[in-house]
PLY file of the C-alpha trace (Angstrom):
ply
format ascii 1.0
element vertex 102
property float x
property float y
property float z
element edge 101
property int vertex1
property int vertex2
end_header
23.07 -7.47 22.14
20.10 -7.44 19.55
16.80 -6.02 20.62
13.90 -8.65 20.16
12.05 -8.84 16.71
8.28 -9.88 16.49
6.37 -10.37 13.65
2.59 -10.39 12.70
0.63 -13.51 12.04
0.15 -14.68 8.61
-3.99 -14.07 9.77
-3.15 -9.93 10.19
-0.87 -9.62 7.12
-3.89 -11.69 5.05
-6.45 -9.26 6.81
-4.28 -6.09 5.97
-3.73 -7.29 2.39
-7.18 -7.32 1.93
-7.89 -3.87 3.29
-5.52 -2.60 1.09
-6.59 -4.35 -1.98
-10.31 -2.56 -1.33
-8.90 0.50 -0.94
-7.13 0.12 -4.48
-10.57 -0.99 -5.95
-12.21 2.12 -4.47
-9.36 4.23 -5.97
-9.69 2.50 -9.49
-13.15 3.59 -9.60
-12.96 7.16 -8.72
-10.00 7.12 -11.31
-12.38 5.67 -13.75
-15.24 7.67 -13.40
-13.06 10.93 -13.26
-12.04 10.04 -16.73
-15.46 9.10 -17.76
-16.69 12.37 -16.46
-14.11 14.47 -18.28
-14.22 12.33 -21.60
-17.80 12.00 -21.99
-18.38 12.99 -25.50
-15.39 10.99 -26.71
-15.51 7.90 -28.49
-15.97 4.71 -26.26
-12.97 3.41 -27.53
-10.95 6.56 -26.68
-12.35 6.80 -23.20
-11.35 2.70 -22.68
-7.74 3.32 -23.75
-7.40 6.09 -21.60
-8.61 4.92 -18.37
-6.46 1.60 -19.02
-3.22 3.92 -19.43
-4.18 6.15 -16.47
-4.69 2.77 -14.41
-1.58 1.12 -15.51
0.26 4.47 -14.53
-1.58 4.71 -11.18
-0.79 0.85 -10.48
2.78 1.28 -11.29
3.38 4.17 -8.98
1.66 2.50 -6.08
3.84 -0.27 -6.56
6.94 1.96 -6.71
5.47 3.63 -3.11
4.98 0.05 -1.56
8.78 -1.02 -2.58
10.33 1.91 -1.31
8.13 2.02 2.10
9.48 -2.11 2.34
12.85 -0.89 1.80
12.62 1.76 4.32
10.78 0.04 7.06
13.53 -2.86 6.59
16.51 -0.47 6.89
14.86 1.20 10.04
14.33 -2.27 11.50
18.10 -3.57 10.91
19.34 -0.11 11.98
17.67 -0.20 15.12
17.86 -4.07 16.17
21.49 -3.18 16.34
21.60 -0.03 18.26
18.98 -0.91 20.59
19.40 -3.66 23.65
17.74 -6.88 24.60
15.23 -4.30 26.77
13.52 -3.50 23.60
11.07 -5.47 21.33
10.52 -4.42 17.65
7.35 -4.55 15.96
7.81 -4.26 12.21
4.89 -3.75 9.73
2.34 -3.30 12.13
-0.67 -1.26 10.88
-1.88 1.08 13.65
-5.83 2.50 12.05
-7.36 4.67 14.65
-10.56 3.71 12.64
-10.75 0.37 11.61
-13.74 0.69 9.19
-11.60 2.81 6.82
0 1
1 2
2 3
3 4
4 5
5 6
6 7
7 8
8 9
9 10
10 11
11 12
12 13
13 14
14 15
15 16
16 17
17 18
18 19
19 20
20 21
21 22
22 23
23 24
24 25
25 26
26 27
27 28
28 29
29 30
30 31
31 32
32 33
33 34
34 35
35 36
36 37
37 38
38 39
39 40
40 41
41 42
42 43
43 44
44 45
45 46
46 47
47 48
48 49
49 50
50 51
51 52
52 53
53 54
54 55
55 56
56 57
57 58
58 59
59 60
60 61
61 62
62 63
63 64
64 65
65 66
66 67
67 68
68 69
69 70
70 71
71 72
72 73
73 74
74 75
75 76
76 77
77 78
78 79
79 80
80 81
81 82
82 83
83 84
84 85
85 86
86 87
87 88
88 89
89 90
90 91
91 92
92 93
93 94
94 95
95 96
96 97
97 98
98 99
99 100
100 101
């Protein structure tokens, strides 16, 4: 017997995406500020190119981490669902945050 599988509502998924988007924007701003501080004496064009490249690399790494996380979560869900009885309920992709403000 397969374990039960529950999913989040589309509203909760949208709220989670918005929360991640806000954290991403903060990280982008922080990255830009760090490069601005380090390249203070450099020409404006050089600063913009370096910031653009750093943000591109950061975004690529973040997308890879998201992809690996999704794959691992899917593999774990499938493995648990087949190994647990119908007495179990699985809640994949649930965000648990001790502080909703962060």
